[in-house]
VOTIFI-158667 format. One record per residue (C-alpha): residue number from 1; residue in one letter; z, x, y. Coordinates in Angstrom, 3 decimals. Example, Ala and Ser with C-alpha at 12.3 -4.5 7.8 and 13.67 -1.06 7.14 Angstrom:
2
     n   res         up       east      north
     1     A      7.800     12.300     -4.500
     2     S      7.140     13.670     -1.060
This chain:
599
     n   res         up       east      north
     1     M    -19.163     40.624    -15.469
     2     S    -18.923     37.103    -13.964
     3     T    -18.646     35.607    -17.450
     4     F    -15.744     37.927    -18.256
     5     L    -13.964     37.036    -15.001
     6     L    -14.344     33.314    -15.674
     7     L    -12.920     33.756    -19.177
     8     L    -10.050     35.800    -17.755
     9     F     -9.444     33.115    -15.116
    10     S     -9.318     30.466    -17.885
    11     A     -6.802     32.484    -19.888
    12     I     -4.557     32.987    -16.840
    13     I     -4.572     29.254    -15.986
    14     I     -3.703     28.370    -19.588
    15     L     -0.790     30.822    -19.625
    16     L      0.506     29.516    -16.284
    17     L      0.426     25.949    -17.588
    18     I      2.293     26.934    -20.751
    19     V      4.968     28.680    -18.662
    20     F      5.200     25.677    -16.307
    21     I      5.736     23.214    -19.156
    22     N      8.363     25.363    -20.836
    23     R     10.222     25.958    -17.565
    24     N     10.380     22.251    -16.835
    25     K     11.789     21.711    -20.328
    26     T      9.769     18.540    -20.760
    27     N     10.884     17.376    -24.186
    28     N      8.731     14.307    -24.719
    29     Q      6.234     14.241    -27.535
    30     L      3.201     14.166    -25.251
    31     A      4.299     17.423    -23.588
    32     K      4.775     19.140    -26.950
    33     I      1.341     18.069    -28.198
    34     Y     -0.233     19.151    -24.930
    35     S      1.490     22.537    -25.225
    36     F     -0.216     23.039    -28.595
    37     T     -3.534     22.039    -27.027
    38     L     -3.063     24.765    -24.416
    39     L     -2.012     27.241    -27.095
    40     F     -5.101     26.612    -29.234
    41     T     -7.301     26.837    -26.135
    42     F     -5.765     30.217    -25.359
    43     V     -6.300     31.321    -28.990
    44     W     -9.962     30.385    -28.485
    45     V    -10.405     32.131    -25.133
    46     A     -8.392     35.340    -25.640
    47     P    -10.378     36.764    -28.643
    48     L    -13.613     36.179    -26.734
    49     L    -12.249     38.296    -23.895
    50     F    -11.581     41.077    -26.400
    51     Q    -15.027     40.515    -27.895
    52     M    -16.693     41.056    -24.523
    53     A    -14.505     44.065    -23.758
    54     F    -14.538     45.945    -27.085
    55     A    -17.249     44.688    -29.485
    56     Q    -20.157     46.637    -28.007
    57     K    -18.029     49.572    -26.840
    58     Y    -16.529     50.258    -30.262
    59     N    -19.415     48.848    -32.314
    60     I    -17.256     46.044    -33.820
    61     P    -19.171     43.080    -35.320
    62     P    -18.720     40.211    -32.793
    63     I    -18.056     37.685    -35.576
    64     Y    -14.763     39.415    -36.344
    65     F    -13.354     38.195    -33.032
    66     D    -14.493     34.674    -33.941
    67     Y    -12.296     34.896    -37.019
    68     V     -9.341     34.432    -34.620
    69     A    -11.090     32.317    -31.966
    70     Y    -12.022     29.719    -34.584
    71     I     -8.327     29.003    -35.210
    72     G     -8.267     27.503    -31.721
    73     I    -11.728     25.916    -32.073
    74     C    -10.838     24.166    -35.362
    75     F     -7.430     22.783    -34.405
    76     L     -8.137     21.910    -30.776
    77     P     -9.979     18.605    -31.622
    78     I     -6.992     17.440    -33.711
    79     N     -4.689     18.054    -30.753
    80     V     -7.012     16.140    -28.425
    81     L     -6.838     13.200    -30.851
    82     F     -3.030     13.357    -30.995
    83     T     -2.918     13.657    -27.188
    84     G     -4.866     10.394    -26.879
    85     L     -2.650      8.664    -29.454
    86     S      0.582      9.865    -27.868
    87     Y     -0.585      8.965    -24.364
    88     S     -1.535      5.437    -25.382
    89     K      1.506      4.765    -27.590
    90     T      4.080      7.046    -25.903
    91     H      5.387      8.179    -29.276
    92     I      3.636      8.493    -32.629
    93     K      5.376      9.033    -35.907
    94     F      3.679     11.741    -37.933
    95     K      2.771     10.488    -41.372
    96     V      1.775     12.325    -44.499
    97     K     -1.748     10.931    -44.230
    98     Y     -2.207     12.872    -40.951
    99     L     -2.227     16.070    -43.029
   100     L     -5.660     15.015    -44.260
   101     L     -6.975     15.726    -40.755
   102     F     -6.314     19.433    -41.313
   103     I     -8.452     19.745    -44.477
   104     I    -11.802     20.230    -42.709
   105     P    -10.446     22.733    -40.099
   106     I     -8.743     24.811    -42.809
   107     L    -11.895     24.725    -44.962
   108     T    -13.948     25.813    -41.919
   109     L    -11.695     28.830    -41.395
   110     I    -11.893     29.818    -45.062
   111     L    -15.687     29.546    -45.047
   112     L    -15.854     31.558    -41.805
   113     W    -13.673     34.343    -43.153
   114     T    -15.784     34.484    -46.355
   115     N    -19.111     33.816    -44.652
   116     D    -20.658     37.155    -45.717
   117     S    -20.576     36.064    -49.339
   118     H    -22.191     32.607    -49.001
   119     H    -23.471     32.099    -45.392
   120     L    -22.541     28.404    -45.443
   121     L    -21.317     28.558    -41.834
   122     Y    -23.618     31.190    -40.340
   123     E    -26.829     32.601    -41.788
   124     T    -27.202     34.798    -38.731
   125     Y    -24.429     35.168    -36.151
   126     S    -25.180     35.888    -32.504
   127     I    -23.367     35.389    -29.197
   128     N    -26.613     33.805    -27.934
   129     L    -26.734     30.305    -29.355
   130     N    -30.569     30.263    -29.421
   131     E    -30.577     33.283    -31.732
   132     C    -27.776     31.979    -33.935
   133     Q    -28.796     30.599    -37.358
   134     T    -26.151     28.186    -38.702
   135     G    -25.558     27.289    -42.340
   136     P    -25.420     23.767    -43.831
   137     Y    -21.624     23.472    -43.488
   138     M    -21.815     23.887    -39.697
   139     I    -23.178     20.309    -39.524
   140     V    -20.020     19.047    -41.246
   141     H    -17.816     21.079    -38.900
   142     N    -19.607     19.867    -35.753
   143     I    -19.658     16.181    -36.745
   144     Y    -15.951     16.289    -37.633
   145     S    -14.875     18.182    -34.488
   146     Y    -16.937     16.043    -32.118
   147     G    -15.749     12.909    -33.888
   148     L    -12.086     13.777    -33.302
   149     L    -12.778     14.712    -29.682
   150     F    -14.608     11.453    -28.983
   151     I    -11.858      9.330    -30.631
   152     G     -9.194     11.097    -28.555
   153     I    -11.201     10.531    -25.362
   154     L    -11.770      6.871    -26.267
   155     Y     -8.019      6.355    -26.575
   156     L     -7.533      7.863    -23.116
   157     L    -10.434      5.852    -21.669
   158     R     -9.216      2.607    -23.232
   159     F     -5.766      2.849    -21.697
   160     S     -7.093      4.165    -18.388
   161     M     -9.125      0.975    -17.994
   162     R     -6.005     -1.106    -18.647
   163     S     -3.937      0.776    -16.129
   164     S     -3.805      0.702    -12.354
   165     G     -2.909      2.955     -9.456
   166     F     -2.289      6.627    -10.046
   167     F     -2.315      6.197    -13.805
   168     S     -6.042      5.456    -13.771
   169     K     -6.771      8.510    -11.628
   170     Q     -4.550     10.604    -13.855
   171     S     -6.262      9.601    -17.086
   172     L     -9.741      9.893    -15.599
   173     L     -9.000     13.468    -14.554
   174     I     -8.070     14.309    -18.145
   175     I    -11.186     12.552    -19.477
   176     I    -13.541     14.308    -17.054
   177     G    -11.918     17.650    -17.813
   178     I    -12.270     17.268    -21.592
   179     S    -15.744     15.743    -21.434
   180     L    -17.375     18.704    -19.648
   181     P    -16.840     21.337    -22.379
   182     I    -17.882     18.816    -25.035
   183     I    -21.142     18.111    -23.201
   184     V    -21.750     21.834    -22.666
   185     N    -21.056     22.530    -26.341
   186     I    -23.473     19.798    -27.459
   187     L    -26.209     21.162    -25.170
   188     G    -25.701     24.656    -26.581
   189     T    -25.303     23.649    -30.236
   190     F    -28.524     21.668    -30.274
   191     R    -30.235     24.408    -28.209
   192     I    -31.148     21.999    -25.450
   193     V    -30.091     24.591    -22.861
   194     P    -30.042     28.326    -23.635
   195     M    -26.502     29.732    -23.381
   196     T    -24.027     32.125    -24.918
   197     I    -20.914     31.258    -26.935
   198     Y    -18.859     32.055    -23.815
   199     V    -20.118     29.067    -21.838
   200     T    -18.081     26.493    -23.753
   201     P    -14.662     28.156    -23.240
   202     I    -15.608     28.835    -19.622
   203     S    -16.278     25.125    -19.190
   204     F    -12.729     24.599    -20.384
   205     T    -11.681     26.291    -17.146
   206     F    -12.754     23.110    -15.384
   207     A    -10.828     21.068    -17.958
   208     M     -7.706     23.129    -17.293
   209     I     -8.086     22.686    -13.513
   210     C     -8.397     18.905    -13.948
   211     T     -5.407     18.917    -16.266
   212     A     -3.371     21.052    -13.896
   213     F     -4.167     18.676    -11.024
   214     A     -3.135     15.721    -13.199
   215     I      0.139     17.457    -14.048
   216     F      1.071     18.562    -10.531
   217     K     -0.336     15.595     -8.622
   218     F      0.324     12.712    -11.017
   219     D      3.111     14.068    -13.238
   220     F      1.065     13.599    -16.403
   221     L      3.624     14.848    -18.913
   222     S      6.492     12.613    -17.806
   223     T      4.686      9.269    -17.520
   224     A      5.844      6.151    -19.320
   225     P      3.364      4.390    -21.568
   226     I      0.860      2.361    -19.601
   227     A      1.948     -0.928    -21.190
   228     L      5.546     -0.229    -20.231
   229     Q      4.559      0.896    -16.740
   230     R      2.688     -2.350    -16.149
   231     I      5.813     -4.263    -17.197
   232     V      8.159     -2.335    -14.907
   233     D      5.664     -2.559    -12.042
   234     G      5.773     -6.329    -12.462
   235     M      9.575     -6.469    -12.290
   236     S     11.096     -8.252     -9.315
   237     D     13.711     -5.470     -9.129
   238     G     12.831     -2.024     -7.915
   239     Y     14.109      0.990     -9.790
   240     V     14.254      4.695     -9.076
   241     V     15.335      7.541    -11.370
   242     L     16.931     10.676     -9.935
   243     N     17.569     13.981    -11.645
   244     N     20.918     15.734    -11.337
   245     N     19.825     17.193     -7.991
   246     D     19.143     13.683     -6.610
   247     V     15.401     14.312     -6.639
   248     V     13.154     11.292     -7.313
   249     I     11.408     11.700    -10.672
   250     D     10.377      8.126    -11.489
   251     F     10.110      4.681     -9.873
   252     N      8.103      1.488    -10.097
   253     L      5.618     -0.267     -7.843
   254     T      8.258     -2.770     -6.657
   255     F     10.340      0.093     -5.270
   256     L      7.341      1.416     -3.322
   257     K      6.649     -2.023     -1.842
   258     M     10.335     -2.638     -1.095
   259     F     10.576      0.486      1.067
   260     K      6.947      0.453      2.248
   261     T      6.214      3.952      1.026
   262     R      3.685      5.757     -1.160
   263     D      3.869      7.630     -4.436
   264     E      2.980     10.987     -2.907
   265     D      5.595     10.589     -0.180
   266     I      8.593     10.252     -2.514
   267     R      7.786     11.839     -5.886
   268     N      9.829     15.012     -6.341
   269     Q     11.475     14.401     -2.959
   270     D     15.190     14.316     -2.153
   271     F     16.353     10.691     -2.477
   272     F     18.773     10.815      0.448
   273     N     16.160     12.376      2.676
   274     L     14.000      9.361      1.773
   275     L     16.825      6.936      2.666
   276     S     17.369      8.638      6.000
   277     H     13.827      7.637      6.977
   278     T     14.495      3.983      6.166
   279     N     16.661      1.557      8.125
   280     F     19.821      2.465      6.198
   281     S     22.610      3.765      8.415
   282     K     24.411      7.043      7.716
   283     N     27.515      5.147      6.596
   284     E     25.495      3.040      4.123
   285     I     23.790      6.164      2.717
   286     N     27.191      7.845      2.260
   287     K     28.479      4.862      0.253
   288     I     25.451      5.023     -2.039
   289     A     26.010      8.774     -2.473
   290     D     29.684      8.201     -3.339
   291     N     28.760      5.780     -6.131
   292     I     26.114      8.160     -7.493
   293     N     28.782     10.893     -7.641
   294     K     31.130      8.521     -9.470
   295     T     28.604      8.147    -12.308
   296     K     29.024     11.836    -13.196
   297     N     32.370     11.149    -14.851
   298     S     31.964      7.497    -15.806
   299     D     29.898      5.318    -18.120
   300     S     30.398      2.332    -15.835
   301     T     27.733      0.698    -13.711
   302     F     28.638      0.652    -10.036
   303     V     27.496     -2.419     -8.143
   304     M     26.954     -2.655     -4.392
   305     D     25.824     -5.448     -2.112
   306     K     24.633     -3.879      1.106
   307     K     23.363     -5.384      4.339
   308     R     20.964     -3.121      6.195
   309     R     22.126     -3.988      9.685
   310     R     19.154     -2.555     11.528
   311     D     16.791     -5.182     10.146
   312     N     19.240     -7.674      8.552
   313     K     17.953     -7.013      5.029
   314     Y     20.263     -7.492      2.035
   315     F     20.166     -5.399     -1.157
   316     H     21.973     -5.633     -4.485
   317     I     22.215     -2.124     -5.965
   318     E     23.333     -1.176     -9.493
   319     I     23.938      2.527    -10.120
   320     S     24.438      4.012    -13.601
   321     A     24.177      7.390    -15.260
   322     L     21.420      8.346    -17.690
   323     K     23.032     10.361    -20.479
   324     T     22.058     12.034    -23.696
   325     E     24.737     13.318    -26.051
   326     N     27.387     12.647    -23.361
   327     T     25.549     14.877    -20.891
   328     K     24.280     13.339    -17.678
   329     I     20.571     13.993    -17.207
   330     G     19.948     11.713    -14.252
   331     T     20.829      8.547    -12.350
   332     L     19.217      5.103    -12.512
   333     L     19.305      2.822     -9.466
   334     L     18.252     -0.814     -9.836
   335     I     17.618     -2.325     -6.416
   336     K     17.040     -5.998     -5.722
   337     D     16.058     -7.363     -2.330
   338     T     18.427    -10.328     -1.934
   339     T     17.498    -11.138      1.673
   340     Q     15.885    -14.472      0.821
   341     H     18.743    -15.326     -1.536
   342     M     21.315    -14.675      1.196
   343     R     19.313    -16.749      3.655
   344     D     19.171    -19.577      1.128
   345     L     22.947    -19.349      0.633
   346     K     23.428    -19.535      4.387
   347     T     21.207    -22.625      4.516
   348     I     23.151    -24.203      1.651
   349     K     26.455    -23.541      3.427
   350     E     25.091    -25.027      6.632
   351     N     23.862    -28.090      4.730
   352     Q     27.202    -28.320      2.946
   353     S     28.989    -28.262      6.293
   354     L     26.647    -30.995      7.488
   355     L     27.425    -33.058      4.387
   356     M     31.136    -32.504      4.909
   357     E     30.809    -33.655      8.509
   358     R     28.879    -36.747      7.430
   359     E     31.548    -37.490      4.855
   360     R     34.236    -37.093      7.501
   361     L     32.386    -39.520      9.760
   362     A     31.962    -41.922      6.853
   363     S     35.675    -41.556      6.116
   364     L     36.460    -42.186      9.779
   365     G     34.427    -45.394      9.680
   366     Q     36.149    -46.379      6.460
   367     L     39.522    -45.582      8.014
   368     I     38.848    -47.646     11.119
   369     G     37.640    -50.518      8.945
   370     G     40.762    -50.207      6.837
   371     I     42.979    -50.304      9.909
   372     A     41.230    -53.442     11.147
   373     H     41.458    -55.155      7.764
   374     N     45.029    -54.147      7.065
   375     L     46.414    -54.980     10.530
   376     K     44.426    -58.152     11.174
   377     T     46.484    -60.314      8.777
   378     P     49.975    -59.259      9.954
   379     I     48.912    -59.472     13.611
   380     M     47.609    -62.992     13.095
   381     S     50.829    -63.832     11.196
   382     I     52.975    -62.439     14.005
   383     S     50.890    -64.428     16.485
   384     G     51.547    -67.579     14.412
   385     A     55.251    -66.756     14.270
   386     A     55.282    -66.340     18.035
   387     E     53.695    -69.776     18.399
   388     G     56.354    -71.209     16.067
   389     L     59.124    -69.570     18.047
   390     T     57.600    -70.892     21.279
   391     D     57.662    -74.445     19.933
   392     L     61.281    -74.015     18.820
   393     I     62.284    -72.618     22.205
   394     K     60.696    -75.634     23.940
   395     E     62.429    -77.964     21.492
   396     Y     65.768    -76.227     22.066
   397     D     65.336    -76.267     25.825
   398     A     64.608    -80.013     25.781
   399     S     67.690    -80.677     23.649
   400     I     70.091    -79.217     26.163
   401     G     72.199    -82.028     27.595
   402     D     70.751    -84.599     25.192
   403     P     73.752    -86.483     23.749
   404     E     71.753    -87.458     20.708
   405     V     71.287    -83.810     19.663
   406     T     74.187    -82.856     17.493
   407     I     75.653    -79.423     16.736
   408     D     73.976    -79.510     13.324
   409     D     70.607    -79.987     15.052
   410     H     71.265    -76.859     17.145
   411     H     72.117    -74.909     13.981
   412     A     68.894    -76.143     12.333
   413     I     66.790    -75.001     15.299
   414     A     68.547    -71.590     15.253
   415     K     67.925    -71.289     11.512
   416     D     64.181    -71.997     11.976
   417     M     64.014    -69.404     14.757
   418     E     65.796    -66.863     12.527
   419     S     63.236    -67.566      9.762
   420     W     60.339    -66.788     12.091
   421     V     62.059    -63.615     13.297
   422     E     62.490    -62.386      9.658
   423     K     58.779    -62.996      9.054
   424     I     57.932    -60.978     12.154
   425     K     60.168    -58.123     10.878
   426     D     58.337    -58.127      7.524
   427     Y     54.961    -58.036      9.233
   428     T     55.966    -55.269     11.633
   429     S     57.423    -53.227      8.732
   430     Y     54.128    -53.532      6.860
   431     M     52.214    -52.538     10.003
   432     S     54.463    -49.508     10.377
   433     D     53.699    -48.460      6.791
   434     V     49.959    -48.868      7.399
   435     I     50.124    -46.806     10.586
   436     T     52.126    -44.062      8.822
   437     A     49.616    -43.890      5.963
   438     V     46.613    -44.002      8.277
   439     K     48.080    -41.324     10.499
   440     G     48.223    -38.930      7.538
   441     Q     44.670    -39.766      6.543
   442     A     43.388    -39.244     10.094
   443     V     44.778    -35.710     10.296
   444     T     42.466    -34.499      7.524
   445     L     39.383    -35.510      9.419
   446     S     39.812    -32.363     11.513
   447     E     41.781    -30.041      9.193
   448     N     43.034    -29.729      5.638
   449     N     46.761    -29.590      5.017
   450     N     48.166    -28.339      1.734
   451     I     51.646    -29.817      1.405
   452     T     53.982    -30.855     -1.388
   453     F     54.243    -34.536     -2.220
   454     D     55.454    -36.635     -5.119
   455     I     53.810    -39.281     -7.254
   456     E     55.738    -42.088     -5.562
   457     E     54.370    -41.174     -2.119
   458     L     50.838    -40.994     -3.551
   459     V     51.063    -44.442     -5.170
   460     K     52.587    -45.926     -2.002
   461     R     49.744    -44.706      0.211
   462     V     47.073    -45.937     -2.213
   463     D     48.738    -49.354     -2.409
   464     I     49.053    -49.772      1.351
   465     L     45.499    -48.671      2.187
   466     M     43.773    -50.637     -0.605
   467     R     45.864    -53.842     -0.449
   468     H     43.589    -55.764      1.915
   469     E     40.302    -54.739      0.210
   470     L     41.712    -55.723     -3.187
   471     K     43.000    -59.045     -1.782
   472     N     39.609    -59.912     -0.267
   473     A     37.887    -59.081     -3.569
   474     L     40.386    -61.218     -5.508
   475     T     41.055    -58.168     -7.655
   476     T     44.417    -56.894     -8.900
   477     L     45.348    -53.214     -8.960
   478     R     47.584    -52.699    -11.987
   479     T     49.501    -49.463    -11.468
   480     T     51.123    -47.720    -14.460
   481     V     53.101    -44.520    -13.897
   482     N     53.925    -42.725    -17.167
   483     V     55.537    -39.716    -15.481
   484     D     58.584    -39.154    -13.337
   485     K     57.739    -40.538     -9.900
   486     G     59.483    -37.525     -8.400
   487     T     56.953    -35.132     -9.977
   488     V     55.798    -32.837     -7.170
   489     L     52.172    -31.877     -6.543
   490     T     50.844    -29.376     -4.018
   491     G     47.674    -29.948     -2.045
   492     D     46.007    -32.174      0.492
   493     I     47.527    -35.598     -0.256
   494     T     45.286    -37.391      2.213
   495     S     42.142    -36.036      0.520
   496     L     43.515    -37.100     -2.879
   497     V     44.309    -40.609     -1.565
   498     Q     40.789    -40.797     -0.168
   499     V     39.290    -39.805     -3.563
   500     I     41.379    -42.386     -5.471
   501     N     40.582    -45.105     -2.911
   502     N     36.889    -44.317     -3.200
   503     M     37.080    -44.730     -6.991
   504     I     38.970    -48.033     -6.630
   505     S     36.296    -49.223     -4.168
   506     N     33.617    -48.272     -6.707
   507     S     35.468    -50.259     -9.361
   508     I     35.623    -53.297     -7.064
   509     Q     31.864    -52.947     -6.507
   510     A     31.328    -52.749    -10.294
   511     Y     32.532    -56.373    -10.662
   512     K     29.797    -57.499     -8.240
   513     G     31.969    -60.150     -6.562
   514     K     33.441    -61.696     -9.743
   515     P     36.960    -62.972     -8.883
   516     N     40.264    -62.498    -10.715
   517     Q     39.443    -59.042    -12.114
   518     V     41.770    -56.127    -12.892
   519     I     41.595    -52.409    -12.079
   520     D     44.025    -50.073    -13.819
   521     L     45.507    -47.068    -12.026
   522     I     47.232    -44.996    -14.718
   523     I     49.103    -41.772    -13.937
   524     S     50.192    -39.650    -16.905
   525     K     50.918    -36.054    -17.829
   526     N     49.103    -33.755    -20.253
   527     K     50.768    -30.357    -20.729
   528     N     50.728    -28.748    -17.261
   529     S     48.419    -31.256    -15.599
   530     I     48.678    -34.698    -14.041
   531     I     45.947    -37.119    -15.134
   532     I     45.077    -39.925    -12.698
   533     A     42.847    -42.545    -14.323
   534     V     41.011    -45.340    -12.469
   535     K     39.659    -47.856    -14.969
   536     D     37.541    -50.950    -14.524
   537     Y     36.085    -53.375    -17.057
   538     G     32.648    -53.797    -15.535
   539     P     29.190    -53.272    -17.097
   540     G     29.397    -49.454    -17.002
   541     L     27.119    -46.823    -15.465
   542     S     23.420    -46.441    -16.192
   543     E     22.161    -43.373    -18.092
   544     E     20.352    -42.132    -14.974
   545     V     23.577    -42.204    -12.950
   546     K     25.555    -40.522    -15.763
   547     K     23.170    -37.551    -15.857
   548     K     23.356    -36.930    -12.127
   549     L     26.968    -37.854    -11.382
   550     F     28.851    -35.086     -9.518
   551     K     25.716    -32.885     -9.603
   552     E     23.923    -34.496     -6.683
   553     M     24.399    -37.284     -4.180
   554     I     23.882    -40.404     -6.261
   555     T     25.524    -43.769     -5.654
   556     T     26.869    -46.313     -8.122
   557     K     26.629    -49.046     -5.456
   558     G     22.872    -49.433     -5.204
   559     K     21.623    -50.047     -1.658
   560     N     25.188    -50.354     -0.388
   561     G     26.101    -46.744     -1.200
   562     T     25.314    -43.403      0.444
   563     G     25.892    -41.184     -2.591
   564     L     28.339    -39.028     -0.655
   565     G     31.578    -40.471     -2.072
   566     L     31.679    -39.210     -5.668
   567     F     29.762    -36.034     -4.844
   568     M     32.283    -35.082     -2.172
   569     S     35.210    -36.366     -4.273
   570     Y     34.323    -33.868     -6.990
   571     S     34.033    -31.057     -4.423
   572     T     37.355    -32.066     -2.842
   573     I     39.293    -32.002     -6.132
   574     R     37.757    -28.643     -7.099
   575     A     38.379    -27.066     -3.705
   576     H     41.789    -28.461     -2.730
   577     F     43.505    -28.839     -6.091
   578     N     41.607    -26.489     -8.426
   579     G     41.229    -29.589    -10.563
   580     N     38.421    -31.527    -12.167
   581     I     36.943    -35.018    -12.386
   582     T     35.487    -36.432    -15.599
   583     F     34.459    -39.900    -16.634
   584     E     33.815    -42.204    -19.583
   585     S     31.489    -45.161    -19.310
   586     D     30.003    -47.734    -21.641
   587     S     29.175    -51.432    -21.607
   588     N     32.914    -52.258    -21.627
   589     G     33.721    -50.446    -18.397
   590     T     34.130    -47.093    -16.647
   591     T     37.104    -44.765    -16.367
   592     F     37.337    -41.824    -13.966
   593     Y     39.870    -39.097    -14.766
   594     I     41.250    -36.828    -12.029
   595     T     42.964    -33.782    -13.546
   596     I     45.311    -31.838    -11.243
   597     P     47.254    -28.758    -12.413
   598     I     50.997    -28.770    -11.722
   599     V     51.801    -25.594     -9.826
């Protein structure tokens, strides 16, 4: 009676598993193969139930029930082999050569059904294996069946050893479950332990329990191939797959680590219930839900960059629909933790601000030096003129009442005094121009002003501010304007003047103190852009400097340079004018080109 109940229990479990798989509509190949494995197991178990119930009662030869049971017994090993292949490779393409696997099982069935005429399978049949006398063909059948079973198990074992986490436990459950009935069958076949033919299918009850646990606990029939799972587990991005009811059906190890959770806590759980237990606020969860809903009617990928305010974590989330034949079957969320990236960006911005401040201070020093250089000469000239005027005043004062001093002498003294006064006017006019130019430059040290200005104003400021440095270097600035001087540009003129002056200073440095040199400042137009070229005829830039120019802080002035000038010049032109700086350099000299769009 206990044997019958165990067989009945096995049959019920098999039927429940078949119903479960069909209800879940799992369409992958592994699920289909496994369904056939369950079907053949049921075909094996069910006739034996009828054998126990009706053979003795109605005096039916027990072997007749084996005529049906052997259909399951013969084809079950093939399905175990295909299960191992499909599990290890995810998908196998059935080839014509696979039909050869069915030759021995079909031959076994034919020999069983005609056994009374040749006894190649059974000489004497009995439900007690010790009393059963097998024919010579049974050896062929057993070797073939066990061979297929062992190969299938080896495939499972091989990929279980390569896997990690729940995949190993999953595969080992399947292996243990399949191994038990094989061991029991071997013990009975070789009469090592006395048993009936019912023991082997009963042992499959344990196999079905292990399989059921693997299915319900570890989602056996919907797993990705182990090789693929190892790849996705190694991804820096986390991913989670939801079904149409927003239930979590798949994810990778990165996702588990990202949200500090476990497989059993989220599999087959509502995704938004999971988010509510994280540090995401209700508003953030609602925005994610809105984008998931948008994927129902769109093939687009919706991108979100969210800051989780409760713990200052940043996430980049990409949400897209999973579709087959234009029908949505789920939602894929790719989630990247960008916290470190955002922190790095913040650090870069802080460093950039620091660099900008250093450049402003350097510019301030340059400006103060320029003021001193540019005003020193006219002040000294005015002082000399004042001395000259003083001498003339003394001379004029002494001549009053002197009969020898004629009217012409008075006119001569007045003319000399007028000459000195004109010189003072020239010097004060130049000083006024310097102060006006410097005043504009100084404003940008605290703020950036985008104004309209023309080419003439630009050239004038450059000339005034660079005149003294060029004079001291015995270098001539040759300015050529090939456009209308009234051409208007929009932007921060003081920043542009500073960039041009920095390039002229670099050109002066390129001559390394050689006197009587020339620097060309050429302003021309190309389509809708103004091209400002600063050209020298020095030895050119080294290859090392060329590679790094504008990309990092590198100086063309050796120990005398900070490396800030050109680096910040490039940033200034890009930021304030939406322009660009390029250069050409060889042994005959270097030319920098500033390109500024005309708005």
